DOSE-148710 format. One record per residue (C-alpha): x, y, z; residue in one letter; residue number from 0. Coordinates in steps of 0.001 Angstrom, whole numbers, padded with zeros to 6 digits, always signed. Layout:
residues N
+---------+---------+---------+------+-----+
!       x !       y !       z ! rest !  nr !
+---------+---------+---------+------+-----+
!       X !       Y !       Z !    A ! NUM !
...
+---------+---------+---------+------+-----+
//
This chain:
residues 454
+---------+---------+---------+------+-----+
!       x !       y !       z ! rest !  nr !
+---------+---------+---------+------+-----+
! -005735 ! +014561 ! -003331 !    M !   0 !
! -004758 ! +017907 ! -004798 !    S !   1 !
! -006060 ! +021090 ! -003191 !    N !   2 !
! -008270 ! +021876 ! -006182 !    S !   3 !
! -011297 ! +021660 ! -003863 !    V !   4 !
! -011029 ! +022911 ! -000284 !    V !   5 !
! -013634 ! +022981 ! +002456 !    A !   6 !
! -012878 ! +026533 ! +003439 !    Q !   7 !
! -015022 ! +029539 ! +002681 !    A !   8 !
! -013248 ! +032392 ! +000918 !    N !   9 !
! -015175 ! +035604 ! +000457 !    A !  10 !
! -012384 ! +036961 ! -001740 !    E !  11 !
! -012662 ! +034116 ! -004240 !    A !  12 !
! -014184 ! +034858 ! -007641 !    T !  13 !
! -017863 ! +033842 ! -007620 !    P !  14 !
! -019227 ! +031484 ! -010268 !    I !  15 !
! -022919 ! +031422 ! -011039 !    E !  16 !
! -023849 ! +028026 ! -012471 !    V !  17 !
! -027057 ! +028062 ! -014495 !    I !  18 !
! -028976 ! +025488 ! -016474 !    L !  19 !
! -028932 ! +026235 ! -020189 !    S !  20 !
! -032723 ! +026060 ! -020289 !    D !  21 !
! -032928 ! +028717 ! -017568 !    D !  22 !
! -030623 ! +031196 ! -019266 !    Y !  23 !
! -033401 ! +033403 ! -020613 !    G !  24 !
! -035008 ! +033985 ! -017240 !    S !  25 !
! -031604 ! +034393 ! -015571 !    W !  26 !
! -030549 ! +036965 ! -018161 !    L !  27 !
! -033756 ! +038946 ! -017692 !    A !  28 !
! -032821 ! +039477 ! -014041 !    D !  29 !
! -029405 ! +040949 ! -014899 !    Q !  30 !
! -028611 ! +044618 ! -015389 !    T !  31 !
! -028707 ! +046138 ! -018850 !    E !  32 !
! -024922 ! +046387 ! -018758 !    T !  33 !
! -024555 ! +042661 ! -018155 !    V !  34 !
! -027161 ! +041844 ! -020782 !    Q !  35 !
! -025360 ! +043958 ! -023365 !    S !  36 !
! -021970 ! +042541 ! -022449 !    W !  37 !
! -023092 ! +038924 ! -022801 !    L !  38 !
! -024942 ! +039654 ! -026020 !    S !  39 !
! -021983 ! +041428 ! -027598 !    E !  40 !
! -019558 ! +038712 ! -026465 !    S !  41 !
! -021697 ! +036077 ! -028185 !    G !  42 !
! -022362 ! +034047 ! -025052 !    F !  43 !
! -024994 ! +031457 ! -026008 !    A !  44 !
! -025269 ! +029545 ! -022708 !    A !  45 !
! -024627 ! +026197 ! -024325 !    K !  46 !
! -023671 ! +023373 ! -021983 !    A !  47 !
! -020011 ! +023738 ! -021082 !    G !  48 !
! -019781 ! +027429 ! -021994 !    S !  49 !
! -018697 ! +030120 ! -019578 !    W !  50 !
! -018087 ! +033855 ! -019637 !    A !  51 !
! -016639 ! +036588 ! -017481 !    W !  52 !
! -019022 ! +039262 ! -016268 !    I !  53 !
! -017151 ! +042532 ! -015770 !    P !  54 !
! -017419 ! +044862 ! -012832 !    G !  55 !
! -016327 ! +048448 ! -012529 !    A !  56 !
! -012657 ! +047536 ! -012133 !    D !  57 !
! -012350 ! +044362 ! -014211 !    G !  58 !
! -013765 ! +040827 ! -014148 !    P !  59 !
! -016148 ! +040495 ! -011256 !    E !  60 !
! -017725 ! +037056 ! -011589 !    R !  61 !
! -018259 ! +034124 ! -013923 !    L !  62 !
! -021343 ! +032553 ! -015367 !    V !  63 !
! -021147 ! +028909 ! -016399 !    A !  64 !
! -023889 ! +027075 ! -018253 !    A !  65 !
! -024585 ! +023365 ! -017790 !    V !  66 !
! -027132 ! +021050 ! -019371 !    E !  67 !
! -027804 ! +019465 ! -015977 !    K !  68 !
! -026074 ! +019254 ! -012626 !    F !  69 !
! -023884 ! +016161 ! -012892 !    S !  70 !
! -020468 ! +014780 ! -011871 !    P !  71 !
! -019031 ! +016119 ! -015125 !    T !  72 !
! -020840 ! +019449 ! -015497 !    C !  73 !
! -017912 ! +021660 ! -014396 !    L !  74 !
! -015154 ! +019178 ! -015119 !    G !  75 !
! -013667 ! +021384 ! -017834 !    H !  76 !
! -013236 ! +024494 ! -015677 !    L !  77 !
! -010328 ! +023715 ! -013296 !    P !  78 !
! -007814 ! +023522 ! -016129 !    L !  79 !
! -009531 ! +026089 ! -018374 !    A !  80 !
! -009864 ! +028980 ! -015936 !    L !  81 !
! -006835 ! +030971 ! -014805 !    P !  82 !
! -005186 ! +029616 ! -011679 !    E !  83 !
! -006722 ! +031209 ! -008635 !    G !  84 !
! -009555 ! +030918 ! -006124 !    N !  85 !
! -013217 ! +030497 ! -007023 !    Y !  86 !
! -016452 ! +029804 ! -005186 !    R !  87 !
! -019971 ! +028785 ! -006146 !    L !  88 !
! -022545 ! +031536 ! -005892 !    E !  89 !
! -026247 ! +031259 ! -005011 !    A !  90 !
! -026614 ! +027493 ! -005040 !    A !  91 !
! -028110 ! +024989 ! -002632 !    G !  92 !
! -026033 ! +022385 ! -000805 !    A !  93 !
! -026931 ! +019570 ! -003222 !    D !  94 !
! -026007 ! +021645 ! -006263 !    V !  95 !
! -022789 ! +022822 ! -004643 !    K !  96 !
! -021828 ! +019229 ! -003795 !    E !  97 !
! -022348 ! +017839 ! -007291 !    I !  98 !
! -020633 ! +020848 ! -008881 !    C !  99 !
! -017709 ! +020534 ! -006476 !    A ! 100 !
! -017437 ! +016822 ! -007274 !    L ! 101 !
! -017304 ! +017574 ! -010985 !    S ! 102 !
! -014675 ! +020254 ! -010373 !    W ! 103 !
! -012501 ! +017858 ! -008402 !    G ! 104 !
! -012874 ! +015067 ! -010950 !    L ! 105 !
! -011829 ! +017436 ! -013714 !    G ! 106 !
! -008870 ! +018790 ! -011750 !    A ! 107 !
! -007195 ! +015385 ! -011380 !    Y ! 108 !
! -003709 ! +015069 ! -012850 !    Q ! 109 !
! -001355 ! +012090 ! -012553 !    F ! 110 !
! +001997 ! +013744 ! -011913 !    T ! 111 !
! +004163 ! +010996 ! -010406 !    R ! 112 !
! +006358 ! +010768 ! -013505 !    Y ! 113 !
! +005629 ! +013963 ! -015427 !    K ! 114 !
! +005097 ! +017459 ! -014076 !    S ! 115 !
! +001806 ! +019147 ! -014870 !    A ! 116 !
! +001833 ! +022067 ! -017267 !    D ! 117 !
! -000147 ! +024069 ! -014734 !    R ! 118 !
! -002008 ! +023764 ! -011463 !    Q ! 119 !
! -005800 ! +023547 ! -011505 !    P ! 120 !
! -007892 ! +026444 ! -010299 !    A ! 121 !
! -009073 ! +026062 ! -006703 !    T ! 122 !
! -012730 ! +025832 ! -005693 !    L ! 123 !
! -013608 ! +026932 ! -002156 !    H ! 124 !
! -016523 ! +025145 ! -000525 !    L ! 125 !
! -018727 ! +025822 ! +002429 !    D ! 126 !
! -017363 ! +023377 ! +005056 !    P ! 127 !
! -020862 ! +021945 ! +005528 !    T ! 128 !
! -020607 ! +020125 ! +002176 !    V ! 129 !
! -017143 ! +018690 ! +002750 !    D ! 130 !
! -018306 ! +015084 ! +002227 !    A ! 131 !
! -017398 ! +015578 ! -001410 !    V ! 132 !
! -013742 ! +015778 ! -000390 !    L ! 133 !
! -013860 ! +012236 ! +000959 !    R ! 134 !
! -015399 ! +011008 ! -002287 !    Q ! 135 !
! -012649 ! +012718 ! -004245 !    L ! 136 !
! -009986 ! +011209 ! -001992 !    D ! 137 !
! -011355 ! +007741 ! -002758 !    A ! 138 !
! -011599 ! +008353 ! -006499 !    I ! 139 !
! -008138 ! +009912 ! -006714 !    Y ! 140 !
! -006770 ! +006851 ! -004919 !    L ! 141 !
! -008430 ! +004545 ! -007453 !    V ! 142 !
! -007073 ! +006570 ! -010370 !    R ! 143 !
! -003567 ! +006808 ! -008906 !    D ! 144 !
! -003347 ! +003066 ! -008257 !    L ! 145 !
! -004481 ! +002179 ! -011771 !    I ! 146 !
! -002314 ! +004773 ! -013491 !    N ! 147 !
! +000852 ! +003626 ! -011719 !    T ! 148 !
! +002880 ! +001364 ! -014030 !    P ! 149 !
! +003567 ! -002197 ! -012999 !    T ! 150 !
! +007243 ! -001609 ! -012251 !    N ! 151 !
! +005971 ! +000453 ! -009299 !    D ! 152 !
! +002752 ! -001518 ! -008675 !    M ! 153 !
! +003598 ! -005190 ! -008326 !    L ! 154 !
! +001856 ! -007282 ! -005635 !    P ! 155 !
! +004267 ! -006135 ! -002914 !    D ! 156 !
! +003572 ! -002481 ! -003701 !    Q ! 157 !
! -000183 ! -003063 ! -003870 !    L ! 158 !
! +000172 ! -004661 ! -000449 !    E ! 159 !
! +001985 ! -001554 ! +000787 !    L ! 160 !
! -000872 ! +000676 ! -000430 !    A ! 161 !
! -003365 ! -001386 ! +001581 !    I ! 162 !
! -001133 ! -001456 ! +004665 !    V ! 163 !
! -000871 ! +002340 ! +004500 !    E ! 164 !
! -004662 ! +002545 ! +004221 !    L ! 165 !
! -005021 ! +000289 ! +007252 !    A ! 166 !
! -002628 ! +002477 ! +009213 !    N ! 167 !
! -004582 ! +005605 ! +008263 !    D ! 168 !
! -007790 ! +004206 ! +009755 !    F ! 169 !
! -006486 ! +001988 ! +012560 !    D ! 170 !
! -007552 ! -001142 ! +010700 !    A ! 171 !
! -006006 ! -004609 ! +010954 !    Q ! 172 !
! -004153 ! -006073 ! +007982 !    C ! 173 !
! -002700 ! -009533 ! +007397 !    S ! 174 !
! -000989 ! -010932 ! +004309 !    V ! 175 !
! -000527 ! -014508 ! +003115 !    T ! 176 !
! +002370 ! -014707 ! +000662 !    T ! 177 !
! +004041 ! -017203 ! -001666 !    G ! 178 !
! +004150 ! -020835 ! -000533 !    E ! 179 !
! +002064 ! -019953 ! +002515 !    D ! 180 !
! -000856 ! -019602 ! +000107 !    L ! 181 !
! -000719 ! -023360 ! -000418 !    L ! 182 !
! -000411 ! -024010 ! +003312 !    K ! 183 !
! -003446 ! -021805 ! +003968 !    Q ! 184 !
! -005433 ! -023336 ! +001063 !    N ! 185 !
! -005435 ! -020614 ! -001582 !    F ! 186 !
! -004282 ! -022768 ! -004515 !    P ! 187 !
! -005666 ! -020737 ! -007415 !    T ! 188 !
! -004095 ! -017479 ! -006229 !    I ! 189 !
! -000787 ! -019301 ! -005942 !    H ! 190 !
! -001105 ! -020988 ! -009343 !    A ! 191 !
! -001760 ! -017763 ! -011242 !    V ! 192 !
! +000977 ! -015774 ! -009518 !    G ! 193 !
! +003765 ! -018298 ! -008947 !    R ! 194 !
! +005618 ! -017569 ! -012228 !    A ! 195 !
! +006316 ! -013970 ! -011211 !    S ! 196 !
! +009506 ! -012836 ! -009504 !    A ! 197 !
! +007166 ! -010998 ! -007103 !    C ! 198 !
! +005340 ! -013600 ! -005025 !    A ! 199 !
! +001528 ! -013795 ! -005135 !    P ! 200 !
! -000349 ! -012882 ! -001995 !    R ! 201 !
! -003752 ! -012448 ! -000391 !    L ! 202 !
! -004158 ! -009162 ! +001474 !    I ! 203 !
! -006836 ! -009113 ! +004180 !    D ! 204 !
! -007902 ! -005842 ! +005849 !    L ! 205 !
! -010454 ! -005662 ! +008654 !    G ! 206 !
! -012130 ! -002614 ! +010213 !    W ! 207 !
! -015218 ! -001735 ! +012193 !    G ! 208 !
! -017407 ! -002952 ! +015011 !    D ! 209 !
! -018163 ! -006716 ! +014937 !    P ! 210 !
! -021666 ! -005890 ! +016143 !    A ! 211 !
! -022399 ! -004056 ! +012878 !    H ! 212 !
! -023486 ! -005682 ! +009588 !    P ! 213 !
! -020595 ! -007460 ! +007883 !    A ! 214 !
! -019543 ! -006400 ! +004368 !    I ! 215 !
! -016752 ! -008010 ! +002374 !    V ! 216 !
! -015152 ! -006214 ! -000579 !    L ! 217 !
! -013133 ! -008337 ! -002993 !    V ! 218 !
! -010969 ! -006832 ! -005740 !    G ! 219 !
! -009117 ! -008513 ! -008577 !    K ! 220 !
! -005470 ! -007563 ! -008074 !    G ! 221 !
! -003760 ! -008796 ! -011230 !    V ! 222 !
! -000975 ! -006228 ! -011301 !    C ! 223 !
! +000000 ! -007179 ! -014830 !    F ! 224 !
! -001554 ! -009709 ! -017177 !    D ! 225 !
! +000659 ! -011086 ! -019922 !    S ! 226 !
! -001984 ! -013715 ! -020583 !    G ! 227 !
! +000345 ! -016364 ! -019216 !    G ! 228 !
! +001276 ! -019188 ! -021584 !    L ! 229 !
! -001806 ! -018244 ! -023645 !    D ! 230 !
! +000027 ! -014977 ! -024197 !    I ! 231 !
! -001752 ! -011813 ! -025246 !    K ! 232 !
! -000881 ! -009842 ! -028359 !    T ! 233 !
! +001226 ! -006717 ! -027957 !    A ! 234 !
! -001865 ! -004551 ! -028358 !    A ! 235 !
! -003801 ! -006668 ! -025882 !    G ! 236 !
! -001011 ! -006390 ! -023326 !    M ! 237 !
! -000358 ! -002670 ! -023687 !    R ! 238 !
! -002674 ! -001432 ! -020919 !    Q ! 239 !
! -002562 ! -004472 ! -018661 !    M ! 240 !
! -001171 ! -002422 ! -015794 !    K ! 241 !
! -004855 ! -001643 ! -015284 !    K ! 242 !
! -005780 ! -005287 ! -014642 !    D ! 243 !
! -005638 ! -004529 ! -010924 !    M ! 244 !
! -008405 ! -001989 ! -011453 !    G ! 245 !
! -010877 ! -004147 ! -009529 !    G ! 246 !
! -008568 ! -004106 ! -006515 !    A ! 247 !
! -008202 ! -000335 ! -006881 !    A ! 248 !
! -012001 ! +000021 ! -006785 !    H ! 249 !
! -012313 ! -002156 ! -003682 !    A ! 250 !
! -009506 ! -000220 ! -001980 !    I ! 251 !
! -011048 ! +003137 ! -002876 !    G ! 252 !
! -014476 ! +002052 ! -001659 !    L ! 253 !
! -012938 ! +000757 ! +001571 !    A ! 254 !
! -011294 ! +004130 ! +002087 !    R ! 255 !
! -014608 ! +005933 ! +001584 !    L ! 256 !
! -016457 ! +003595 ! +003961 !    I ! 257 !
! -013860 ! +004097 ! +006681 !    M ! 258 !
! -013492 ! +007851 ! +006184 !    S ! 259 !
! -017273 ! +008248 ! +006455 !    E ! 260 !
! -017317 ! +005998 ! +009534 !    Q ! 261 !
! -020100 ! +003906 ! +008019 !    L ! 262 !
! -021519 ! +001621 ! +010747 !    P ! 263 !
! -020426 ! -001670 ! +009208 !    V ! 264 !
! -017879 ! -004362 ! +009910 !    Q ! 265 !
! -015679 ! -004118 ! +006821 !    L ! 266 !
! -013399 ! -006724 ! +005316 !    R ! 267 !
! -011286 ! -006073 ! +002231 !    L ! 268 !
! -009762 ! -009035 ! +000362 !    L ! 269 !
! -007311 ! -008449 ! -002473 !    V ! 270 !
! -005660 ! -011406 ! -004199 !    P ! 271 !
! -002577 ! -009740 ! -005715 !    A ! 272 !
! -000601 ! -011476 ! -008457 !    V ! 273 !
! +001310 ! -010933 ! -011664 !    E ! 274 !
! +000231 ! -013326 ! -014432 !    N ! 275 !
! +003722 ! -013864 ! -015796 !    A ! 276 !
! +005499 ! -016489 ! -017914 !    I ! 277 !
! +008266 ! -018708 ! -016550 !    S ! 278 !
! +009239 ! -022375 ! -016333 !    D ! 279 !
! +006802 ! -022848 ! -013451 !    N ! 280 !
! +003812 ! -021029 ! -014997 !    A ! 281 !
! +000497 ! -022811 ! -014817 !    Y ! 282 !
! -000577 ! -024409 ! -018087 !    R ! 283 !
! -003635 ! -025019 ! -020242 !    P ! 284 !
! -004980 ! -028411 ! -019278 !    G ! 285 !
! -003840 ! -028215 ! -015647 !    D ! 286 !
! -006478 ! -029061 ! -013042 !    I ! 287 !
! -006530 ! -027100 ! -009790 !    I ! 288 !
! -008521 ! -028009 ! -006703 !    T ! 289 !
! -009797 ! -024676 ! -005408 !    T ! 290 !
! -010282 ! -023582 ! -001804 !    R ! 291 !
! -013942 ! -024579 ! -002008 !    K ! 292 !
! -013011 ! -028060 ! -003232 !    G ! 293 !
! -014291 ! -027476 ! -006757 !    I ! 294 !
! -011851 ! -028779 ! -009351 !    T ! 295 !
! -011155 ! -026435 ! -012257 !    V ! 296 !
! -009579 ! -027381 ! -015574 !    E ! 297 !
! -007491 ! -024578 ! -017061 !    I ! 298 !
! -008903 ! -023931 ! -020496 !    D ! 299 !
! -007026 ! -020657 ! -020943 !    N ! 300 !
! -004356 ! -019062 ! -018770 !    T ! 301 !
! -005614 ! -015643 ! -019858 !    D ! 302 !
! -008833 ! -016268 ! -017898 !    A ! 303 !
! -006845 ! -015771 ! -014709 !    E ! 304 !
! -008926 ! -013111 ! -012970 !    G ! 305 !
! -011746 ! -015482 ! -012097 !    R ! 306 !
! -009168 ! -017890 ! -010656 !    L ! 307 !
! -007634 ! -015430 ! -008204 !    V ! 308 !
! -011117 ! -014233 ! -007270 !    L ! 309 !
! -012626 ! -017675 ! -006685 !    C ! 310 !
! -010459 ! -018481 ! -003650 !    D ! 311 !
! -011045 ! -015002 ! -002218 !    A ! 312 !
! -014809 ! -015293 ! -002705 !    L ! 313 !
! -014803 ! -018712 ! -001070 !    A ! 314 !
! -012960 ! -017230 ! +001917 !    L ! 315 !
! -015387 ! -014308 ! +002036 !    A ! 316 !
! -018335 ! -016718 ! +002188 !    S ! 317 !
! -016889 ! -018712 ! +005082 !    E ! 318 !
! -017597 ! -015915 ! +007559 !    S ! 319 !
! -021262 ! -015666 ! +006400 !    S ! 320 !
! -021238 ! -011868 ! +005901 !    P ! 321 !
! -024348 ! -009855 ! +005181 !    D ! 322 !
! -023029 ! -008782 ! +001786 !    L ! 323 !
! -020190 ! -009571 ! -000627 !    I ! 324 !
! -019185 ! -007093 ! -003343 !    I ! 325 !
! -016480 ! -007777 ! -005898 !    D ! 326 !
! -014913 ! -005587 ! -008561 !    F ! 327 !
! -012881 ! -006899 ! -011474 !    A ! 328 !
! -011570 ! -005902 ! -014886 !    T ! 329 !
! -012749 ! -009323 ! -015943 !    L ! 330 !
! -013903 ! -009599 ! -019553 !    T ! 331 !
! -013708 ! -007900 ! -022904 !    G ! 332 !
! -017182 ! -009304 ! -023473 !    A ! 333 !
! -018627 ! -006834 ! -020961 !    A ! 334 !
! -017031 ! -004000 ! -022917 !    R ! 335 !
! -018411 ! -005374 ! -026172 !    A ! 336 !
! -021880 ! -005471 ! -024637 !    A ! 337 !
! -021902 ! -002153 ! -022764 !    L ! 338 !
! -018952 ! -000147 ! -024047 !    G ! 339 !
! -016046 ! +001214 ! -022015 !    P ! 340 !
! -017965 ! +003599 ! -019719 !    E ! 341 !
! -020770 ! +001425 ! -018358 !    L ! 342 !
! -019941 ! -001247 ! -015752 !    P ! 343 !
! -021720 ! -004588 ! -015974 !    A ! 344 !
! -023383 ! -005608 ! -012718 !    M ! 345 !
! -024342 ! -009198 ! -011874 !    F ! 346 !
! -026276 ! -009933 ! -008718 !    C ! 347 !
! -027897 ! -012931 ! -007033 !    N ! 348 !
! -030393 ! -010825 ! -005058 !    D ! 349 !
! -033073 ! -008671 ! -006698 !    D ! 350 !
! -033518 ! -006373 ! -003698 !    V ! 351 !
! -029789 ! -005715 ! -003567 !    L ! 352 !
! -029624 ! -005115 ! -007315 !    A ! 353 !
! -032546 ! -002678 ! -007192 !    S ! 354 !
! -030942 ! -000808 ! -004318 !    G ! 355 !
! -027669 ! -000380 ! -006171 !    I ! 356 !
! -029466 ! +000763 ! -009311 !    L ! 357 !
! -031268 ! +003373 ! -007205 !    E ! 358 !
! -027927 ! +004375 ! -005723 !    G ! 359 !
! -026485 ! +004683 ! -009221 !    A ! 360 !
! -029301 ! +007003 ! -010251 !    Q ! 361 !
! -028964 ! +009081 ! -007090 !    H ! 362 !
! -025192 ! +009419 ! -007523 !    A ! 363 !
! -025286 ! +009861 ! -011325 !    S ! 364 !
! -022858 ! +006934 ! -011501 !    D ! 365 !
! -024442 ! +004509 ! -013977 !    P ! 366 !
! -024231 ! +000722 ! -013867 !    V ! 367 !
! -026201 ! -001827 ! -015890 !    W ! 368 !
! -027547 ! -005113 ! -014559 !    R ! 369 !
! -026727 ! -008187 ! -016621 !    M ! 370 !
! -028352 ! -011636 ! -016170 !    P ! 371 !
! -026906 ! -014618 ! -014354 !    L ! 372 !
! -028495 ! -016855 ! -016989 !    H ! 373 !
! -028037 ! -020308 ! -015475 !    Q ! 374 !
! -028484 ! -022168 ! -018775 !    A ! 375 !
! -025133 ! -020776 ! -019913 !    Y ! 376 !
! -023313 ! -022486 ! -017049 !    K ! 377 !
! -023055 ! -025618 ! -019191 !    S ! 378 !
! -020542 ! -023695 ! -021324 !    M ! 379 !
! -018142 ! -024129 ! -018402 !    L ! 380 !
! -018443 ! -027928 ! -018357 !    D ! 381 !
! -015273 ! -029991 ! -018357 !    S ! 382 !
! -014860 ! -033683 ! -019163 !    N ! 383 !
! -012175 ! -034143 ! -016523 !    V ! 384 !
! -012982 ! -031614 ! -013771 !    A ! 385 !
! -015996 ! -030035 ! -012080 !    D ! 386 !
! -015745 ! -027035 ! -014378 !    M ! 387 !
! -013420 ! -025176 ! -016740 !    A ! 388 !
! -012172 ! -021631 ! -016299 !    N ! 389 !
! -013050 ! -020750 ! -019908 !    G ! 390 !
! -016271 ! -021187 ! -021849 !    A ! 391 !
! -016678 ! -023579 ! -024763 !    S ! 392 !
! -018510 ! -020881 ! -026715 !    S ! 393 !
! -017416 ! -017404 ! -027834 !    P ! 394 !
! -020798 ! -016043 ! -026764 !    Y ! 395 !
! -021922 ! -014532 ! -023432 !    A ! 396 !
! -018383 ! -014222 ! -022086 !    G ! 397 !
! -019253 ! -011749 ! -019335 !    A ! 398 !
! -022143 ! -013937 ! -018167 !    I ! 399 !
! -020152 ! -017174 ! -018076 !    T ! 400 !
! -017380 ! -015420 ! -016144 !    A ! 401 !
! -019929 ! -014191 ! -013593 !    A ! 402 !
! -021463 ! -017673 ! -013365 !    L ! 403 !
! -018013 ! -019075 ! -012654 !    F ! 404 !
! -017612 ! -016642 ! -009752 !    L ! 405 !
! -021100 ! -017351 ! -008467 !    E ! 406 !
! -020112 ! -021001 ! -007971 !    S ! 407 !
! -017779 ! -019909 ! -005169 !    F ! 408 !
! -020239 ! -017723 ! -003255 !    V ! 409 !
! -022606 ! -019283 ! -000739 !    A ! 410 !
! -026084 ! -019155 ! -002260 !    S ! 411 !
! -027655 ! -017574 ! +000842 !    D ! 412 !
! -025297 ! -014570 ! +000874 !    I ! 413 !
! -026276 ! -011469 ! -001157 !    P ! 414 !
! -023515 ! -010947 ! -003715 !    W ! 415 !
! -022874 ! -008441 ! -006448 !    V ! 416 !
! -020129 ! -008559 ! -009080 !    H ! 417 !
! -018956 ! -005605 ! -011163 !    F ! 418 !
! -017120 ! -006177 ! -014428 !    D ! 419 !
! -015500 ! -002783 ! -015030 !    V ! 420 !
! -013265 ! -001178 ! -017657 !    M ! 421 !
! -011559 ! +001018 ! -015011 !    A ! 422 !
! -010097 ! +003161 ! -017782 !    W ! 423 !
! -011009 ! +006235 ! -019802 !    N ! 424 !
! -009880 ! +005837 ! -023399 !    L ! 425 !
! -009853 ! +009600 ! -024007 !    A ! 426 !
! -010145 ! +012722 ! -021876 !    S ! 427 !
! -013579 ! +014246 ! -021339 !    K ! 428 !
! -014723 ! +016819 ! -018771 !    P ! 429 !
! -014343 ! +015224 ! -015368 !    G ! 430 !
! -012974 ! +012032 ! -016901 !    R ! 431 !
! -009291 ! +012390 ! -017804 !    P ! 432 !
! -007731 ! +009649 ! -019916 !    A ! 433 !
! -006393 ! +006773 ! -017843 !    G ! 434 !
! -007529 ! +005014 ! -014687 !    G ! 435 !
! -011110 ! +005616 ! -013598 !    E ! 436 !
! -013505 ! +004694 ! -010786 !    A ! 437 !
! -016708 ! +003245 ! -012210 !    M ! 438 !
! -019672 ! +002291 ! -010041 !    G ! 439 !
! -017895 ! +003164 ! -006785 !    L ! 440 !
! -020156 ! +006076 ! -005897 !    R ! 441 !
! -023216 ! +004064 ! -006897 !    A ! 442 !
! -022296 ! +001305 ! -004468 !    V ! 443 !
! -021457 ! +003755 ! -001709 !    Y ! 444 !
! -024798 ! +005547 ! -002179 !    A ! 445 !
! -026515 ! +002188 ! -001670 !    Y ! 446 !
! -024417 ! +001323 ! +001383 !    L ! 447 !
! -025022 ! +004713 ! +002947 !    E ! 448 !
! -028763 ! +004499 ! +002397 !    Q ! 449 !
! -028921 ! +000927 ! +003693 !    T ! 450 !
! -026614 ! +001047 ! +006701 !    F ! 451 !
! -026552 ! +004710 ! +007743 !    A ! 452 !
! -029957 ! +005887 ! +006546 !    G ! 453 !
+---------+---------+---------+------+-----+
//
């Protein structure tokens, strides 16, 4: 992570007073006549997102910044709008400082691996007692960096390397099943989707934590590039498919946050990493694959590959009977049609779990929206020659049928939640720069923290 937010007090840093727009009148009444006149003459209207210098005897002394509400985006515009230098938050409680610092860090993010930044972001100095925000930012920056990296530097072997480095950072165990060994170890769908690539498919398995603690399994769709396979995508549809490993990036980022916070859980991270490429050995429409769980699947469409790599991983996750399974995937355009690009679709087989995550989302100001696992739609996945098809017979309810497909591979007595995420900002907004994005990660962590550390 960049040093745009540091857990180090700095009395010399320029103070910023953050005020709610609705409170501006009462705040202004408490200021000196000189400050009142200055702000009036400068035309400062205290609209959300506005800020102004307040002069002292020898030049600018402090800043006032107006926000509509305290949120993860409220100060996201400031790091790259203010002059480079050191700043600190003035006269705010720990909760306000934490959310403002989060928004600052989210807005300061720049992906500079291939292109130098025009400038460095301004630096916000924090009281060390609220340094938990730094660990959240580390996780989110990791998610963004992984997604933003182009496929020529983020094929399955390089995604594996990122997870191995994470394991080394936290003294976790990591094993990898690669290429033909996937067939020997009974991961046929991961192998089928990834076998046409010059970079072999693999299942990456990270373990961390005390076996005596509750067991959580994170599963992330790691399709490092999706051409669509033989059912090839259009050029426009393929353009951003470097982000099709966004589910894996979310699971990796959440794993990092869990381990950095030392959450008392036994963590397992499973990432099936593949490139859905085209070659003479690519899997075909009409093929039938016997999955790890023994369910036979007819390939209706090779561009519905994400659910295939996930189904073997979810079956493996269920075999250890964990207390909770969470998966993230950039799975369907249908979820984006239903909820738009900024709101992740959440499917869950447990009402208590779903309610807890929704509460976590509200607490963290990280929205998700629950969608139904409407069982009547499962018939859309019927096949005449196999137990089920990987694509629906109807153009309707695509996000639901995809979730129902995944549900078939999770043991019914294990709480499970599936997130269908965009993982991408189409345009830059305060705190949300264009490109890779973490969506729902903080919501899930807020739930985990409340449940297992509360």
